[in-house]
Residue frames as a rotation matrix with the C-alpha (Angstrom) as fourth column:
UNK 1
-0.107 0.663 0.741 14.39
0.833 0.467 -0.297 -98.00
-0.543 0.586 -0.602 19.38
UNK 2
-0.966 -0.248 0.067 14.05
0.236 -0.757 0.610 -95.69
-0.101 0.605 0.790 16.36
UNK 3
-0.270 0.896 -0.353 10.97
-0.151 -0.401 -0.903 -93.56
-0.951 -0.191 0.244 16.01
UNK 4
0.816 0.445 -0.369 11.17
-0.374 -0.080 -0.924 -93.53
-0.440 0.892 0.101 12.20
UNK 5
0.429 -0.665 0.611 13.33
0.642 0.701 0.311 -95.70
-0.635 0.259 0.728 9.96
UNK 6
0.277 -0.452 -0.848 16.04
-0.548 -0.799 0.247 -93.66
-0.789 0.397 -0.469 8.22
UNK 7
0.516 -0.117 0.849 16.62
0.637 0.715 -0.289 -94.70
-0.573 0.690 0.443 4.59
UNK 8
-0.695 -0.711 0.110 18.84
0.548 -0.424 0.721 -93.47
-0.466 0.561 0.684 1.78
UNK 9
-0.617 0.449 0.647 17.04
0.454 -0.469 0.758 -90.45
0.643 0.761 0.085 0.36
UNK 10
0.271 0.735 -0.621 15.24
0.949 -0.097 0.300 -89.56
0.160 -0.671 -0.724 3.60
UNK 11
0.008 -0.192 0.981 14.95
-0.032 -0.981 -0.191 -85.89
0.999 -0.030 -0.014 4.50
UNK 12
0.180 -0.040 -0.983 16.15
0.929 0.334 0.157 -85.36
0.322 -0.942 0.098 8.06
UNK 13
0.483 -0.101 0.870 16.62
-0.195 -0.981 -0.005 -82.47
0.853 -0.167 -0.494 10.48
UNK 14
0.172 -0.510 -0.843 18.94
0.923 0.383 -0.043 -81.88
0.345 -0.771 0.536 13.43
UNK 15
0.979 0.105 -0.176 19.88
0.176 -0.870 0.461 -79.14
-0.104 -0.482 -0.870 15.82
UNK 16
0.078 -0.966 0.247 23.08
0.861 -0.060 -0.505 -77.18
0.502 0.253 0.827 15.16
UNK 17
-0.951 -0.296 0.092 23.80
0.177 -0.762 -0.622 -74.77
0.254 -0.575 0.777 18.00
UNK 18
-0.614 0.766 -0.190 20.44
-0.003 -0.243 -0.970 -73.02
-0.790 -0.595 0.151 18.35
UNK 19
-0.173 0.534 -0.828 19.19
-0.936 -0.350 -0.031 -73.56
-0.306 0.770 0.561 14.80
UNK 20
0.313 0.354 0.881 17.48
-0.024 0.931 -0.365 -76.46
-0.949 0.093 0.300 13.05
UNK 21
-0.473 -0.521 -0.710 19.20
-0.783 -0.121 0.610 -77.74
-0.404 0.845 -0.350 9.89
UNK 22
0.600 0.672 0.433 17.84
-0.307 0.694 -0.651 -80.07
-0.738 0.258 0.623 7.20
UNK 23
-0.352 -0.698 -0.624 19.34
-0.896 0.058 0.440 -82.32
-0.270 0.714 -0.646 4.56
UNK 24
0.716 0.543 -0.439 19.07
-0.676 0.697 -0.239 -85.54
0.176 0.468 0.866 2.57
UNK 25
0.302 -0.571 0.763 20.65
-0.397 0.652 0.646 -88.83
-0.867 -0.498 -0.029 3.56
UNK 26
0.474 -0.217 -0.853 22.99
-0.868 0.047 -0.494 -90.01
0.147 0.975 -0.166 0.80
UNK 27
-0.179 -0.533 -0.827 24.70
-0.242 0.839 -0.488 -92.94
0.954 0.112 -0.279 2.55
UNK 28
0.623 0.368 0.690 24.07
-0.769 0.130 0.626 -95.16
0.140 -0.921 0.364 5.60
UNK 29
-0.040 -0.682 -0.730 26.57
-0.232 0.717 -0.657 -97.48
0.972 0.143 -0.187 7.26
UNK 30
0.905 0.373 -0.205 26.55
0.061 0.363 0.930 -99.59
0.421 -0.854 0.306 10.44
UNK 31
0.457 -0.812 -0.363 30.32
0.889 0.411 0.201 -99.38
-0.014 -0.415 0.910 10.82
UNK 32
-0.140 -0.632 -0.762 32.19
0.479 -0.717 0.507 -96.29
-0.867 -0.294 0.403 9.57
UNK 33
0.680 0.222 0.699 31.98
0.717 -0.398 -0.572 -93.40
0.152 0.890 -0.430 7.16
UNK 34
-0.193 -0.784 -0.590 34.77
0.665 -0.546 0.509 -90.92
-0.721 -0.294 0.627 6.44
UNK 35
0.737 0.315 0.598 34.53
0.654 -0.555 -0.514 -87.55
0.170 0.770 -0.615 4.64
UNK 36
-0.573 -0.819 -0.029 36.87
0.817 -0.567 -0.109 -84.61
0.073 -0.086 0.994 4.03
UNK 37
0.628 0.777 0.042 35.45
0.755 -0.621 0.213 -81.39
0.192 -0.102 -0.976 5.43
UNK 38
0.944 -0.316 0.095 37.39
-0.322 -0.945 0.055 -78.16
0.072 -0.083 -0.994 4.98
UNK 39
0.220 -0.929 -0.297 40.57
-0.593 0.114 -0.797 -80.19
0.774 0.351 -0.526 4.36
UNK 40
-0.531 -0.343 0.775 40.12
-0.839 0.339 -0.424 -82.29
-0.117 -0.876 -0.468 7.51
UNK 41
-0.565 0.326 -0.758 39.24
-0.155 0.860 0.485 -85.95
0.810 0.392 -0.436 7.52
UNK 42
-0.308 0.594 0.743 36.12
-0.951 -0.162 -0.265 -86.61
-0.037 -0.788 0.614 9.64
UNK 43
-0.703 0.043 -0.710 35.27
-0.117 0.978 0.175 -90.13
0.702 0.206 -0.682 10.76
UNK 44
-0.124 0.688 0.715 32.12
-0.992 -0.081 -0.094 -91.37
-0.007 -0.721 0.693 12.52
UNK 45
-0.962 -0.167 -0.216 31.59
-0.154 0.985 -0.072 -94.87
0.225 -0.036 -0.974 13.84
UNK 46
-0.073 0.996 0.059 28.15
-0.907 -0.091 0.411 -96.47
0.414 -0.023 0.910 13.75
UNK 47
-0.836 -0.021 0.549 26.51
-0.301 0.853 -0.426 -99.55
-0.459 -0.522 -0.719 15.23
UNK 48
-0.826 0.555 0.101 23.73
0.461 0.560 0.688 -101.81
0.326 0.615 -0.718 13.96
UNK 49
0.090 0.913 -0.398 21.25
0.996 -0.080 0.040 -100.00
0.005 -0.400 -0.917 16.29
UNK 50
0.641 0.053 -0.766 22.67
0.160 -0.985 0.065 -96.47
-0.751 -0.164 -0.639 15.67
UNK 51
0.293 -0.521 0.802 24.00
0.945 0.287 -0.159 -96.24
-0.147 0.804 0.576 12.12
UNK 52
-0.360 -0.498 -0.789 26.07
0.268 -0.865 0.423 -93.39
-0.894 -0.059 0.445 10.81
UNK 53
0.569 0.685 0.455 24.52
0.704 -0.121 -0.699 -91.18
-0.424 0.718 -0.551 8.14
UNK 54
-0.740 -0.672 0.003 26.21
0.553 -0.606 0.572 -89.14
-0.383 0.425 0.820 5.43
UNK 55
0.296 0.941 -0.163 23.99
0.780 -0.336 -0.528 -86.13
-0.552 0.029 -0.834 4.84
UNK 56
-0.641 -0.345 0.685 23.93
0.691 -0.649 0.320 -83.48
0.334 0.679 0.654 2.12
UNK 57
-0.408 0.477 -0.779 22.59
0.552 -0.550 -0.626 -80.40
-0.727 -0.685 -0.039 3.94
UNK 58
0.658 0.668 0.346 20.27
0.716 -0.414 -0.562 -77.96
-0.232 0.618 -0.751 2.17
UNK 59
0.843 -0.482 0.238 23.21
-0.331 -0.814 -0.477 -75.52
0.423 0.323 -0.846 2.53
UNK 60
0.334 -0.824 0.457 26.88
-0.892 -0.119 0.437 -76.32
-0.306 -0.553 -0.775 3.03
UNK 61
-0.408 -0.693 -0.594 29.16
-0.809 0.576 -0.117 -79.32
0.423 0.433 -0.796 2.88
UNK 62
0.222 0.413 -0.883 28.44
-0.048 0.910 0.413 -82.98
0.974 -0.049 0.221 3.56
UNK 63
-0.195 -0.243 0.950 28.16
-0.947 -0.206 -0.247 -83.89
0.256 -0.948 -0.190 7.22
UNK 64
-0.506 0.011 -0.862 28.07
0.095 0.995 -0.043 -87.08
0.857 -0.104 -0.505 9.32
UNK 65
-0.241 0.496 0.834 25.43
-0.950 -0.295 -0.098 -87.75
0.197 -0.816 0.543 11.98
UNK 66
-0.997 0.073 0.021 24.28
0.063 0.952 -0.298 -90.76
-0.041 -0.296 -0.954 13.94
UNK 67
-0.439 0.898 0.018 20.64
0.429 0.192 0.883 -91.84
0.789 0.395 -0.470 13.58
UNK 68
0.070 0.478 -0.876 19.98
0.997 0.001 0.081 -90.79
0.040 -0.879 -0.476 17.16
UNK 69
-0.612 -0.401 -0.681 21.09
0.466 -0.879 0.098 -87.23
-0.639 -0.257 0.725 16.32
UNK 70
-0.948 0.278 -0.157 18.48
-0.291 -0.546 0.785 -86.68
0.133 0.790 0.599 13.58
UNK 71
-0.265 0.937 0.228 14.74
-0.044 0.224 -0.974 -86.69
-0.963 -0.268 -0.018 13.13
UNK 72
-0.797 0.070 0.599 13.16
0.589 0.306 0.748 -88.00
-0.131 0.949 -0.286 9.92
UNK 73
-0.630 0.634 -0.449 10.81
-0.598 -0.765 -0.241 -85.56
-0.496 0.117 0.860 8.24
UNK 74
-0.346 0.547 0.762 7.82
0.331 0.831 -0.447 -87.79
-0.878 0.097 -0.469 7.48
UNK 75
0.657 0.674 0.337 6.58
0.476 -0.024 -0.879 -87.94
-0.585 0.738 -0.337 3.94
UNK 76
0.666 -0.463 -0.585 9.88
-0.581 -0.813 -0.018 -86.49
-0.468 0.352 -0.811 2.68
UNK 77
0.045 -0.646 0.762 11.48
0.278 0.741 0.611 -89.55
-0.959 0.184 0.213 1.07
UNK 78
0.284 -0.046 -0.958 12.97
-0.759 -0.621 -0.196 -88.46
-0.586 0.783 -0.211 -2.24
């Protein structure tokens, strides 16, 4: 069960090593999303209960995360 519904435009945060990163959700898919990152094609598979999110971080290139890997920052829908 999701704590907070992730929507396109939501601000989310996640842990990366020992630091917390933030970004904005630009795409959501229940099946698959692919991106090119540093010349490498990255693919993530989602499910209806754990969708894959394409996120534009505050700093850096686009990334892919599953809903269970992020926390929605409440009141941050853009």
